[in-house]
C-alpha positions in Angstrom: -67.5 207.8 16.9 -64.4 205.6 17.0 -64.1 202.6 19.3 -61.2 202.5 21.7 -58.7 200.1 20.2 -56.0 200.6 22.9 -56.4 197.2 24.6 -56.4 195.4 21.3 -53.4 197.3 20.1 -51.5 196.3 23.3 -52.5 192.6 22.8 -51.4 192.8 19.2 -48.0 194.3 20.2 -47.5 191.5 22.8 -48.3 188.8 20.3 -45.9 190.3 17.7 -43.2 190.5 20.4 -43.7 186.9 21.3 -43.7 185.9 17.6 -40.3 187.6 17.1 -38.9 185.8 20.2 -40.4 182.4 19.4 -37.2 180.9 17.7 -35.1 181.8 20.8 -37.7 180.5 23.2 -38.0 177.2 21.3 -34.2 176.8 21.4 -34.2 177.3 25.1 -37.1 174.9 25.7 -35.4 172.2 23.6 -32.5 172.2 26.0 -34.9 171.2 28.8 -37.2 168.9 26.9 -36.0 165.8 28.8 -36.4 167.2 32.3 -38.1 164.6 34.5 -41.2 166.0 36.2 -42.6 162.9 37.7 -43.0 162.3 41.5 -40.2 163.9 43.5 -38.6 165.4 40.4 -41.6 167.8 39.7 -40.5 170.8 41.7 -36.8 170.8 40.6 -37.8 170.0 37.0 -40.3 172.8 36.8 -37.8 175.2 38.4 -35.3 174.3 35.7 -37.8 174.8 32.9 -38.9 178.2 34.3 -35.3 179.4 34.7 -34.7 178.5 31.0 -37.8 180.4 29.9 -36.8 183.5 31.9 -33.3 183.8 30.4 
């Protein structure tokens, strides 16, 4: 009897996809590494970071 490896296979695929996209993601994040997120700047700063990640 074999165990169902479907969920593990999906997780593995997601991790491999992320690994292949890591250089591009890091490049995008470096462009926002000085975004102020203190006090009143939190919402606009986080919005900018999320927009960069989604590109």
